[in-house]
C-alpha positions in Angstrom: -2.3 34.3 -24.7 -3.4 32.1 -21.8 -7.1 32.8 -22.6 -6.6 31.6 -26.2 -4.9 28.5 -25.0 -7.8 27.7 -22.5 -10.5 28.4 -25.1 -8.8 26.1 -27.6 -8.8 23.1 -25.3 -11.2 20.3 -26.1 -12.7 17.5 -24.0 -9.9 15.2 -22.8 -7.2 18.0 -22.9 -8.8 19.7 -19.9 -8.4 16.5 -17.9 -4.8 16.1 -18.9 -4.1 19.7 -17.9 -5.9 19.3 -14.6 -4.0 16.0 -13.8 -0.7 17.7 -14.6 -1.4 20.6 -12.3 -2.4 18.3 -9.5 0.8 16.3 -10.0 3.0 19.4 -9.8 1.0 20.8 -6.8 1.5 17.6 -4.8 5.2 17.4 -5.4 5.8 21.1 -4.8 3.8 20.7 -1.5 5.9 17.6 -0.5 9.1 19.4 -1.3 8.1 22.5 0.8 7.1 20.2 3.7 10.4 18.3 3.5 12.4 21.6 3.7 10.3 22.9 6.6 10.8 19.7 8.8 13.0 19.9 11.8 16.3 18.1 11.6 15.6 16.3 14.9 12.3 14.9 13.5 14.2 13.6 10.4 16.8 11.9 12.5 14.1 10.3 14.7 12.2 9.0 11.6 15.4 7.6 10.1 16.3 5.7 13.3 12.9 4.0 13.6 13.7 0.9 11.5 16.9 0.4 13.5 15.2 0.8 16.8 12.5 -1.8 15.9 15.0 -4.4 15.0 16.9 -3.9 18.3 13.7 -4.0 20.4 12.4 -7.1 18.5 15.6 -9.1 19.3 15.4 -8.5 23.1 
């Protein structure tokens, strides 16, 4: 069934399928990276904007 689908694609449809697969691969990769991050790193990154404001006022 997949072979029939691939053989019936014409010109621009190949680019649409390629861009859709790149889109999903990027967000699946980002989701996996997010779940694998350490909690301490996430807390550090979330505190950066607050720390910069405190240091700038001193």
